PDB file with one MODEL, atoms N, CA, C and O in Angstrom:
MODEL        1
ATOM      1  N   MET A   1       0.845  -1.172   0.000  1.00  0.00           N
ATOM      2  CA  MET A   1       0.000   0.000   0.000  1.00  0.00           C
ATOM      3  C   MET A   1       0.891   1.234   0.000  1.00  0.00           C
ATOM      4  O   MET A   1       1.826   1.324   0.796  1.00  0.00           O
ATOM      5  N   ALA A   2       0.615   2.164  -0.865  1.00  0.00           N
ATOM      6  CA  ALA A   2       1.368   3.408  -0.912  1.00  0.00           C
ATOM      7  C   ALA A   2       0.723   4.400   0.048  1.00  0.00           C
ATOM      8  O   ALA A   2      -0.457   4.721  -0.090  1.00  0.00           O
ATOM      9  N   TYR A   3       1.491   4.885   1.018  1.00  0.00           N
ATOM     10  CA  TYR A   3       0.930   5.786   2.028  1.00  0.00           C
ATOM     11  C   TYR A   3       0.590   7.151   1.455  1.00  0.00           C
ATOM     12  O   TYR A   3      -0.176   7.897   2.066  1.00  0.00           O
ATOM     13  N   ASP A   4       1.140   7.498   0.295  1.00  0.00           N
ATOM     14  CA  ASP A   4       0.835   8.792  -0.330  1.00  0.00           C
ATOM     15  C   ASP A   4      -0.598   8.848  -0.844  1.00  0.00           C
ATOM     16  O   ASP A   4      -1.125   9.937  -1.075  1.00  0.00           O
ATOM     17  N   THR A   5      -1.237   7.695  -1.026  1.00  0.00           N
ATOM     18  CA  THR A   5      -2.574   7.662  -1.605  1.00  0.00           C
ATOM     19  C   THR A   5      -3.667   7.379  -0.584  1.00  0.00           C
ATOM     20  O   THR A   5      -4.804   7.112  -0.971  1.00  0.00           O
ATOM     21  N   LEU A   6      -3.358   7.430   0.702  1.00  0.00           N
ATOM     22  CA  LEU A   6      -4.355   7.140   1.736  1.00  0.00           C
ATOM     23  C   LEU A   6      -5.360   8.276   1.859  1.00  0.00           C
ATOM     24  O   LEU A   6      -5.013   9.447   1.701  1.00  0.00           O
ATOM     25  N   THR A   7      -6.607   7.920   2.143  1.00  0.00           N
ATOM     26  CA  THR A   7      -7.625   8.916   2.427  1.00  0.00           C
ATOM     27  C   THR A   7      -7.533   9.299   3.901  1.00  0.00           C
ATOM     28  O   THR A   7      -6.773   8.685   4.650  1.00  0.00           O
ATOM     29  N   ASP A   8      -8.295  10.301   4.326  1.00  0.00           N
ATOM     30  CA  ASP A   8      -8.299  10.709   5.731  1.00  0.00           C
ATOM     31  C   ASP A   8      -8.711   9.564   6.647  1.00  0.00           C
ATOM     32  O   ASP A   8      -8.189   9.437   7.755  1.00  0.00           O
ATOM     33  N   GLU A   9      -9.646   8.729   6.194  1.00  0.00           N
ATOM     34  CA  GLU A   9     -10.105   7.612   7.001  1.00  0.00           C
ATOM     35  C   GLU A   9      -9.027   6.555   7.178  1.00  0.00           C
ATOM     36  O   GLU A   9      -9.077   5.778   8.132  1.00  0.00           O
ATOM     37  N   GLU A  10      -8.048   6.512   6.268  1.00  0.00           N
ATOM     38  CA  GLU A  10      -6.986   5.520   6.305  1.00  0.00           C
ATOM     39  C   GLU A  10      -5.674   6.094   6.838  1.00  0.00           C
ATOM     40  O   GLU A  10      -4.627   5.456   6.723  1.00  0.00           O
ATOM     41  N   ALA A  11      -5.721   7.274   7.410  1.00  0.00           N
ATOM     42  CA  ALA A  11      -4.508   7.957   7.856  1.00  0.00           C
ATOM     43  C   ALA A  11      -3.694   7.069   8.787  1.00  0.00           C
ATOM     44  O   ALA A  11      -4.242   6.341   9.615  1.00  0.00           O
ATOM     45  N   VAL A  12      -2.384   7.144   8.637  1.00  0.00           N
ATOM     46  CA  VAL A  12      -1.467   6.335   9.422  1.00  0.00           C
ATOM     47  C   VAL A  12      -0.708   7.255  10.372  1.00  0.00           C
ATOM     48  O   VAL A  12      -0.256   8.331   9.982  1.00  0.00           O
ATOM     49  N   MET A  13      -0.575   6.821  11.615  1.00  0.00           N
ATOM     50  CA  MET A  13       0.183   7.580  12.596  1.00  0.00           C
ATOM     51  C   MET A  13       1.638   7.650  12.159  1.00  0.00           C
ATOM     52  O   MET A  13       2.199   6.650  11.711  1.00  0.00           O
ATOM     53  N   GLU A  14       2.252   8.819  12.286  1.00  0.00           N
ATOM     54  CA  GLU A  14       3.672   8.992  12.007  1.00  0.00           C
ATOM     55  C   GLU A  14       4.326   9.541  13.257  1.00  0.00           C
ATOM     56  O   GLU A  14       3.903  10.570  13.783  1.00  0.00           O
ATOM     57  N   ALA A  15       5.358   8.860  13.736  1.00  0.00           N
ATOM     58  CA  ALA A  15       6.010   9.245  14.986  1.00  0.00           C
ATOM     59  C   ALA A  15       7.520   9.231  14.825  1.00  0.00           C
ATOM     60  O   ALA A  15       8.054   8.695  13.854  1.00  0.00           O
ATOM     61  N   THR A  16       8.196   9.829  15.790  1.00  0.00           N
ATOM     62  CA  THR A  16       9.646   9.807  15.852  1.00  0.00           C
ATOM     63  C   THR A  16      10.063   9.368  17.258  1.00  0.00           C
ATOM     64  O   THR A  16       9.265   9.395  18.196  1.00  0.00           O
ATOM     65  N   ILE A  17      11.312   8.968  17.381  1.00  0.00           N
ATOM     66  CA  ILE A  17      11.840   8.552  18.676  1.00  0.00           C
ATOM     67  C   ILE A  17      11.703   9.710  19.661  1.00  0.00           C
ATOM     68  O   ILE A  17      12.016  10.856  19.337  1.00  0.00           O
ATOM     69  N   GLY A  18      11.235   9.400  20.853  1.00  0.00           N
ATOM     70  CA  GLY A  18      11.032  10.415  21.886  1.00  0.00           C
ATOM     71  C   GLY A  18       9.600  10.890  22.014  1.00  0.00           C
ATOM     72  O   GLY A  18       9.242  11.513  23.013  1.00  0.00           O
ATOM     73  N   ASP A  19       8.770  10.603  21.009  1.00  0.00           N
ATOM     74  CA  ASP A  19       7.352  10.969  21.092  1.00  0.00           C
ATOM     75  C   ASP A  19       6.681  10.165  22.195  1.00  0.00           C
ATOM     76  O   ASP A  19       7.130   9.074  22.547  1.00  0.00           O
ATOM     77  N   GLN A  20       5.612  10.713  22.730  1.00  0.00           N
ATOM     78  CA  GLN A  20       4.835  10.058  23.779  1.00  0.00           C
ATOM     79  C   GLN A  20       3.593   9.438  23.163  1.00  0.00           C
ATOM     80  O   GLN A  20       3.054   9.938  22.176  1.00  0.00           O
ATOM     81  N   ILE A  21       3.150   8.341  23.760  1.00  0.00           N
ATOM     82  CA  ILE A  21       1.927   7.696  23.303  1.00  0.00           C
ATOM     83  C   ILE A  21       1.124   7.278  24.531  1.00  0.00           C
ATOM     84  O   ILE A  21       1.683   6.805  25.520  1.00  0.00           O
ATOM     85  N   ARG A  22      -0.182   7.456  24.454  1.00  0.00           N
ATOM     86  CA  ARG A  22      -1.085   7.056  25.535  1.00  0.00           C
ATOM     87  C   ARG A  22      -2.094   6.075  24.955  1.00  0.00           C
ATOM     88  O   ARG A  22      -2.732   6.341  23.936  1.00  0.00           O
ATOM     89  N   ILE A  23      -2.222   4.943  25.621  1.00  0.00           N
ATOM     90  CA  ILE A  23      -3.211   3.940  25.239  1.00  0.00           C
ATOM     91  C   ILE A  23      -4.316   4.006  26.287  1.00  0.00           C
ATOM     92  O   ILE A  23      -4.089   3.714  27.461  1.00  0.00           O
ATOM     93  N   HIS A  24      -5.509   4.390  25.854  1.00  0.00           N
ATOM     94  CA  HIS A  24      -6.632   4.514  26.783  1.00  0.00           C
ATOM     95  C   HIS A  24      -7.087   3.131  27.239  1.00  0.00           C
ATOM     96  O   HIS A  24      -7.093   2.175  26.463  1.00  0.00           O
ATOM     97  N   GLY A  25      -7.468   3.042  28.513  1.00  0.00           N
ATOM     98  CA  GLY A  25      -7.994   1.794  29.058  1.00  0.00           C
ATOM     99  C   GLY A  25      -9.198   1.335  28.252  1.00  0.00           C
ATOM    100  O   GLY A  25     -10.040   2.144  27.863  1.00  0.00           O
ATOM    101  N   SER A  26      -9.274   0.036  28.006  1.00  0.00           N
ATOM    102  CA  SER A  26     -10.325  -0.483  27.127  1.00  0.00           C
ATOM    103  C   SER A  26     -11.651  -0.726  27.828  1.00  0.00           C
ATOM    104  O   SER A  26     -12.669  -0.945  27.171  1.00  0.00           O
ATOM    105  N   SER A  27     -11.648  -0.691  29.159  1.00  0.00           N
ATOM    106  CA  SER A  27     -12.903  -0.866  29.892  1.00  0.00           C
ATOM    107  C   SER A  27     -12.785  -0.194  31.253  1.00  0.00           C
ATOM    108  O   SER A  27     -11.696   0.195  31.675  1.00  0.00           O
ATOM    109  N   VAL A  28     -13.898  -0.064  31.920  1.00  0.00           N
ATOM    110  CA  VAL A  28     -13.930   0.581  33.226  1.00  0.00           C
ATOM    111  C   VAL A  28     -12.977  -0.141  34.179  1.00  0.00           C
ATOM    112  O   VAL A  28     -12.981  -1.369  34.260  1.00  0.00           O
ATOM    113  N   GLY A  29     -12.177   0.618  34.885  1.00  0.00           N
ATOM    114  CA  GLY A  29     -11.243   0.045  35.833  1.00  0.00           C
ATOM    115  C   GLY A  29      -9.871  -0.241  35.261  1.00  0.00           C
ATOM    116  O   GLY A  29      -8.945  -0.544  36.013  1.00  0.00           O
ATOM    117  N   HIS A  30      -9.713  -0.152  33.941  1.00  0.00           N
ATOM    118  CA  HIS A  30      -8.404  -0.342  33.318  1.00  0.00           C
ATOM    119  C   HIS A  30      -7.803   1.040  33.045  1.00  0.00           C
ATOM    120  O   HIS A  30      -8.334   1.791  32.227  1.00  0.00           O
ATOM    121  N   PRO A  31      -6.712   1.379  33.713  1.00  0.00           N
ATOM    122  CA  PRO A  31      -6.140   2.710  33.546  1.00  0.00           C
ATOM    123  C   PRO A  31      -5.473   2.895  32.185  1.00  0.00           C
ATOM    124  O   PRO A  31      -5.139   1.928  31.500  1.00  0.00           O
ATOM    125  N   ASP A  32      -5.289   4.161  31.814  1.00  0.00           N
ATOM    126  CA  ASP A  32      -4.525   4.485  30.615  1.00  0.00           C
ATOM    127  C   ASP A  32      -3.072   4.070  30.829  1.00  0.00           C
ATOM    128  O   ASP A  32      -2.598   4.008  31.963  1.00  0.00           O
ATOM    129  N   LYS A  33      -2.366   3.786  29.730  1.00  0.00           N
ATOM    130  CA  LYS A  33      -0.942   3.459  29.790  1.00  0.00           C
ATOM    131  C   LYS A  33      -0.178   4.502  28.994  1.00  0.00           C
ATOM    132  O   LYS A  33      -0.487   4.755  27.830  1.00  0.00           O
ATOM    133  N   ASP A  34       0.823   5.108  29.628  1.00  0.00           N
ATOM    134  CA  ASP A  34       1.651   6.110  28.975  1.00  0.00           C
ATOM    135  C   ASP A  34       3.009   5.524  28.666  1.00  0.00           C
ATOM    136  O   ASP A  34       3.573   4.772  29.461  1.00  0.00           O
ATOM    137  N   GLY A  35       3.535   5.876  27.492  1.00  0.00           N
ATOM    138  CA  GLY A  35       4.837   5.363  27.112  1.00  0.00           C
ATOM    139  C   GLY A  35       5.584   6.320  26.204  1.00  0.00           C
ATOM    140  O   GLY A  35       5.035   7.308  25.716  1.00  0.00           O
ATOM    141  N   GLU A  36       6.856   5.996  25.992  1.00  0.00           N
ATOM    142  CA  GLU A  36       7.721   6.777  25.109  1.00  0.00           C
ATOM    143  C   GLU A  36       8.160   5.882  23.965  1.00  0.00           C
ATOM    144  O   GLU A  36       8.558   4.737  24.178  1.00  0.00           O
ATOM    145  N   ILE A  37       8.088   6.404  22.758  1.00  0.00           N
ATOM    146  CA  ILE A  37       8.526   5.654  21.589  1.00  0.00           C
ATOM    147  C   ILE A  37      10.054   5.662  21.570  1.00  0.00           C
ATOM    148  O   ILE A  37      10.679   6.719  21.483  1.00  0.00           O
ATOM    149  N   VAL A  38      10.645   4.466  21.651  1.00  0.00           N
ATOM    150  CA  VAL A  38      12.101   4.352  21.695  1.00  0.00           C
ATOM    151  C   VAL A  38      12.685   3.830  20.385  1.00  0.00           C
ATOM    152  O   VAL A  38      13.896   3.887  20.171  1.00  0.00           O
ATOM    153  N   GLU A  39      11.814   3.321  19.507  1.00  0.00           N
ATOM    154  CA  GLU A  39      12.266   2.859  18.192  1.00  0.00           C
ATOM    155  C   GLU A  39      11.092   2.880  17.228  1.00  0.00           C
ATOM    156  O   GLU A  39       9.988   2.457  17.573  1.00  0.00           O
ATOM    157  N   VAL A  40      11.332   3.372  16.023  1.00  0.00           N
ATOM    158  CA  VAL A  40      10.315   3.395  14.969  1.00  0.00           C
ATOM    159  C   VAL A  40      10.746   2.387  13.918  1.00  0.00           C
ATOM    160  O   VAL A  40      11.825   2.516  13.340  1.00  0.00           O
ATOM    161  N   ARG A  41       9.924   1.396  13.670  1.00  0.00           N
ATOM    162  CA  ARG A  41      10.306   0.340  12.723  1.00  0.00           C
ATOM    163  C   ARG A  41       9.698   0.514  11.342  1.00  0.00           C
ATOM    164  O   ARG A  41      10.088  -0.184  10.407  1.00  0.00           O
ATOM    165  N   GLY A  42       8.746   1.435  11.194  1.00  0.00           N
ATOM    166  CA  GLY A  42       8.195   1.741   9.875  1.00  0.00           C
ATOM    167  C   GLY A  42       9.188   2.580   9.085  1.00  0.00           C
ATOM    168  O   GLY A  42      10.093   3.183   9.661  1.00  0.00           O
ATOM    169  N   THR A  43       9.022   2.621   7.781  1.00  0.00           N
ATOM    170  CA  THR A  43       9.993   3.311   6.930  1.00  0.00           C
ATOM    171  C   THR A  43       9.891   4.827   6.980  1.00  0.00           C
ATOM    172  O   THR A  43      10.892   5.515   6.785  1.00  0.00           O
ATOM    173  N   ARG A  44       8.702   5.360   7.236  1.00  0.00           N
ATOM    174  CA  ARG A  44       8.531   6.823   7.257  1.00  0.00           C
ATOM    175  C   ARG A  44       7.810   7.291   8.517  1.00  0.00           C
ATOM    176  O   ARG A  44       6.988   8.206   8.468  1.00  0.00           O
ATOM    177  N   GLY A  45       8.122   6.661   9.637  1.00  0.00           N
ATOM    178  CA  GLY A  45       7.521   7.058  10.896  1.00  0.00           C
ATOM    179  C   GLY A  45       6.247   6.322  11.244  1.00  0.00           C
ATOM    180  O   GLY A  45       5.641   6.581  12.284  1.00  0.00           O
ATOM    181  N   GLU A  46       5.835   5.403  10.381  1.00  0.00           N
ATOM    182  CA  GLU A  46       4.618   4.655  10.664  1.00  0.00           C
ATOM    183  C   GLU A  46       4.938   3.426  11.521  1.00  0.00           C
ATOM    184  O   GLU A  46       6.100   3.040  11.649  1.00  0.00           O
ATOM    185  N   PRO A  47       3.903   2.813  12.108  1.00  0.00           N
ATOM    186  CA  PRO A  47       4.104   1.652  12.972  1.00  0.00           C
ATOM    187  C   PRO A  47       4.743   0.492  12.213  1.00  0.00           C
ATOM    188  O   PRO A  47       4.751   0.445  10.983  1.00  0.00           O
ATOM    189  N   PRO A  48       5.278  -0.440  12.999  1.00  0.00           N
ATOM    190  CA  PRO A  48       5.186  -0.608  14.456  1.00  0.00           C
ATOM    191  C   PRO A  48       6.216   0.240  15.190  1.00  0.00           C
ATOM    192  O   PRO A  48       7.211   0.684  14.618  1.00  0.00           O
ATOM    193  N   TYR A  49       5.945   0.449  16.481  1.00  0.00           N
ATOM    194  CA  TYR A  49       6.833   1.208  17.363  1.00  0.00           C
ATOM    195  C   TYR A  49       7.245   0.334  18.538  1.00  0.00           C
ATOM    196  O   TYR A  49       6.457  -0.471  19.036  1.00  0.00           O
ATOM    197  N   LEU A  50       8.474   0.500  18.970  1.00  0.00           N
ATOM    198  CA  LEU A  50       8.912  -0.098  20.219  1.00  0.00           C
ATOM    199  C   LEU A  50       8.684   0.972  21.278  1.00  0.00           C
ATOM    200  O   LEU A  50       9.249   2.063  21.197  1.00  0.00           O
ATOM    201  N   VAL A  51       7.856   0.660  22.271  1.00  0.00           N
ATOM    202  CA  VAL A  51       7.424   1.644  23.266  1.00  0.00           C
ATOM    203  C   VAL A  51       7.840   1.192  24.661  1.00  0.00           C
ATOM    204  O   VAL A  51       7.610   0.046  25.050  1.00  0.00           O
ATOM    205  N   ARG A  52       8.456   2.108  25.409  1.00  0.00           N
ATOM    206  CA  ARG A  52       8.779   1.851  26.814  1.00  0.00           C
ATOM    207  C   ARG A  52       7.702   2.530  27.649  1.00  0.00           C
ATOM    208  O   ARG A  52       7.537   3.749  27.609  1.00  0.00           O
ATOM    209  N   PHE A  53       6.970   1.710  28.411  1.00  0.00           N
ATOM    210  CA  PHE A  53       5.878   2.223  29.221  1.00  0.00           C
ATOM    211  C   PHE A  53       6.370   2.652  30.599  1.00  0.00           C
ATOM    212  O   PHE A  53       7.470   2.288  31.015  1.00  0.00           O
ATOM    213  N   ALA A  54       5.558   3.417  31.294  1.00  0.00           N
ATOM    214  CA  ALA A  54       5.922   3.974  32.600  1.00  0.00           C
ATOM    215  C   ALA A  54       6.245   2.895  33.624  1.00  0.00           C
ATOM    216  O   ALA A  54       6.993   3.144  34.570  1.00  0.00           O
ATOM    217  N   ASP A  55       5.687   1.689  33.446  1.00  0.00           N
ATOM    218  CA  ASP A  55       5.964   0.604  34.388  1.00  0.00           C
ATOM    219  C   ASP A  55       7.287  -0.107  34.089  1.00  0.00           C
ATOM    220  O   ASP A  55       7.630  -1.079  34.761  1.00  0.00           O
ATOM    221  N   GLY A  56       8.035   0.373  33.079  1.00  0.00           N
ATOM    222  CA  GLY A  56       9.335  -0.188  32.745  1.00  0.00           C
ATOM    223  C   GLY A  56       9.313  -1.237  31.655  1.00  0.00           C
ATOM    224  O   GLY A  56      10.370  -1.616  31.151  1.00  0.00           O
ATOM    225  N   GLN A  57       8.137  -1.720  31.275  1.00  0.00           N
ATOM    226  CA  GLN A  57       8.050  -2.728  30.223  1.00  0.00           C
ATOM    227  C   GLN A  57       8.195  -2.088  28.853  1.00  0.00           C
ATOM    228  O   GLN A  57       7.761  -0.957  28.635  1.00  0.00           O
ATOM    229  N   THR A  58       8.809  -2.820  27.934  1.00  0.00           N
ATOM    230  CA  THR A  58       8.956  -2.374  26.548  1.00  0.00           C
ATOM    231  C   THR A  58       8.212  -3.361  25.666  1.00  0.00           C
ATOM    232  O   THR A  58       8.363  -4.575  25.796  1.00  0.00           O
ATOM    233  N   ARG A  59       7.386  -2.801  24.746  1.00  0.00           N
ATOM    234  CA  ARG A  59       6.566  -3.647  23.884  1.00  0.00           C
ATOM    235  C   ARG A  59       6.573  -3.126  22.458  1.00  0.00           C
ATOM    236  O   ARG A  59       6.711  -1.927  22.217  1.00  0.00           O
ATOM    237  N   LEU A  60       6.421  -4.058  21.511  1.00  0.00           N
ATOM    238  CA  LEU A  60       6.229  -3.692  20.118  1.00  0.00           C
ATOM    239  C   LEU A  60       4.750  -3.372  19.944  1.00  0.00           C
ATOM    240  O   LEU A  60       3.893  -4.168  20.327  1.00  0.00           O
ATOM    241  N   LEU A  61       4.446  -2.210  19.367  1.00  0.00           N
ATOM    242  CA  LEU A  61       3.076  -1.712  19.356  1.00  0.00           C
ATOM    243  C   LEU A  61       2.644  -1.277  17.963  1.00  0.00           C
ATOM    244  O   LEU A  61       3.349  -0.536  17.279  1.00  0.00           O
ATOM    245  N   PHE A  62       1.481  -1.749  17.560  1.00  0.00           N
ATOM    246  CA  PHE A  62       0.767  -1.237  16.400  1.00  0.00           C
ATOM    247  C   PHE A  62      -0.424  -0.473  16.975  1.00  0.00           C
ATOM    248  O   PHE A  62      -1.422  -1.101  17.327  1.00  0.00           O
ATOM    249  N   PRO A  63      -0.360   0.856  17.084  1.00  0.00           N
ATOM    250  CA  PRO A  63      -1.420   1.610  17.759  1.00  0.00           C
ATOM    251  C   PRO A  63      -2.784   1.435  17.098  1.00  0.00           C
ATOM    252  O   PRO A  63      -2.904   1.409  15.873  1.00  0.00           O
ATOM    253  N   GLY A  64      -3.790   1.319  17.931  1.00  0.00           N
ATOM    254  CA  GLY A  64      -5.166   1.213  17.466  1.00  0.00           C
ATOM    255  C   GLY A  64      -5.900   2.522  17.692  1.00  0.00           C
ATOM    256  O   GLY A  64      -5.272   3.542  17.977  1.00  0.00           O
ATOM    257  N   PRO A  65      -7.214   2.508  17.569  1.00  0.00           N
ATOM    258  CA  PRO A  65      -8.002   3.725  17.721  1.00  0.00           C
ATOM    259  C   PRO A  65      -8.013   4.262  19.152  1.00  0.00           C
ATOM    260  O   PRO A  65      -8.444   5.392  19.382  1.00  0.00           O
ATOM    261  N   ASP A  66      -7.548   3.473  20.108  1.00  0.00           N
ATOM    262  CA  ASP A  66      -7.488   3.914  21.495  1.00  0.00           C
ATOM    263  C   ASP A  66      -6.167   4.599  21.835  1.00  0.00           C
ATOM    264  O   ASP A  66      -5.933   4.948  22.992  1.00  0.00           O
ATOM    265  N   ALA A  67      -5.301   4.796  20.843  1.00  0.00           N
ATOM    266  CA  ALA A  67      -3.983   5.400  21.071  1.00  0.00           C
ATOM    267  C   ALA A  67      -3.988   6.878  20.703  1.00  0.00           C
ATOM    268  O   ALA A  67      -4.583   7.287  19.706  1.00  0.00           O
ATOM    269  N   VAL A  68      -3.307   7.671  21.537  1.00  0.00           N
ATOM    270  CA  VAL A  68      -3.139   9.107  21.283  1.00  0.00           C
ATOM    271  C   VAL A  68      -1.653   9.389  21.236  1.00  0.00           C
ATOM    272  O   VAL A  68      -0.912   9.024  22.149  1.00  0.00           O
ATOM    273  N   HIS A  69      -1.220  10.042  20.169  1.00  0.00           N
ATOM    274  CA  HIS A  69       0.194  10.344  19.935  1.00  0.00           C
ATOM    275  C   HIS A  69       0.470  11.803  20.256  1.00  0.00           C
ATOM    276  O   HIS A  69      -0.270  12.689  19.828  1.00  0.00           O
ATOM    277  N   HIS A  70       1.539  12.055  21.013  1.00  0.00           N
ATOM    278  CA  HIS A  70       1.974  13.418  21.330  1.00  0.00           C
ATOM    279  C   HIS A  70       3.391  13.573  20.829  1.00  0.00           C
ATOM    280  O   HIS A  70       4.307  12.913  21.319  1.00  0.00           O
ATOM    281  N   SER A  71       3.572  14.445  19.854  1.00  0.00           N
ATOM    282  CA  SER A  71       4.879  14.648  19.251  1.00  0.00           C
ATOM    283  C   SER A  71       5.817  15.384  20.196  1.00  0.00           C
ATOM    284  O   SER A  71       5.460  16.426  20.745  1.00  0.00           O
ATOM    285  N   ALA A  72       7.013  14.845  20.386  1.00  0.00           N
ATOM    286  CA  ALA A  72       8.016  15.502  21.232  1.00  0.00           C
ATOM    287  C   ALA A  72       8.436  16.825  20.630  1.00  0.00           C
ATOM    288  O   ALA A  72       8.692  17.777  21.367  1.00  0.00           O
ATOM    289  N   SER A  73       8.516  16.915  19.315  1.00  0.00           N
ATOM    290  CA  SER A  73       8.938  18.168  18.672  1.00  0.00           C
ATOM    291  C   SER A  73       7.890  19.261  18.854  1.00  0.00           C
ATOM    292  O   SER A  73       8.248  20.429  19.005  1.00  0.00           O
ATOM    293  N   ALA A  74       6.615  18.914  18.845  1.00  0.00           N
ATOM    294  CA  ALA A  74       5.552  19.905  19.071  1.00  0.00           C
ATOM    295  C   ALA A  74       5.592  20.427  20.490  1.00  0.00           C
ATOM    296  O   ALA A  74       5.334  21.608  20.724  1.00  0.00           O
ATOM    297  N   GLU A  75       5.915  19.557  21.451  1.00  0.00           N
ATOM    298  CA  GLU A  75       5.999  19.996  22.839  1.00  0.00           C
ATOM    299  C   GLU A  75       7.184  20.930  23.061  1.00  0.00           C
ATOM    300  O   GLU A  75       7.093  21.872  23.848  1.00  0.00           O
ATOM    301  N   ARG A  76       8.301  20.671  22.368  1.00  0.00           N
ATOM    302  CA  ARG A  76       9.485  21.523  22.511  1.00  0.00           C
ATOM    303  C   ARG A  76       9.252  22.907  21.923  1.00  0.00           C
ATOM    304  O   ARG A  76       9.760  23.899  22.446  1.00  0.00           O
ATOM    305  N   THR A  77       8.475  22.979  20.820  1.00  0.00           N
ATOM    306  CA  THR A  77       8.259  24.259  20.156  1.00  0.00           C
ATOM    307  C   THR A  77       7.012  24.973  20.678  1.00  0.00           C
ATOM    308  O   THR A  77       6.764  26.123  20.316  1.00  0.00           O
ATOM    309  N   GLY A  78       6.225  24.303  21.527  1.00  0.00           N
ATOM    310  CA  GLY A  78       5.037  24.913  22.096  1.00  0.00           C
ATOM    311  C   GLY A  78       3.835  24.896  21.183  1.00  0.00           C
ATOM    312  O   GLY A  78       2.893  25.656  21.405  1.00  0.00           O
ATOM    313  N   ILE A  79       3.833  24.053  20.158  1.00  0.00           N
ATOM    314  CA  ILE A  79       2.713  23.976  19.223  1.00  0.00           C
ATOM    315  C   ILE A  79       1.574  23.213  19.855  1.00  0.00           C
ATOM    316  O   ILE A  79       0.529  23.034  19.231  1.00  0.00           O
TER     317      ILE A  79
ENDMDL
END
């Protein structure tokens, strides 16, 4: 699939090392999980990502609709 031809509905997350990601809890009583992207395995910033979570665990992640990406560069520039 060529990522240049994706529609808005097919948009792919693009991240860089150091970006933050939050995975929302999937049901009541399951807390959100916050992590830092430590490796990007996609060719142009797309998934999968190696993420180090706040509890110290590192996992390979293909973010779903419950994931929120926060760019480290946007936070540094105040955007």
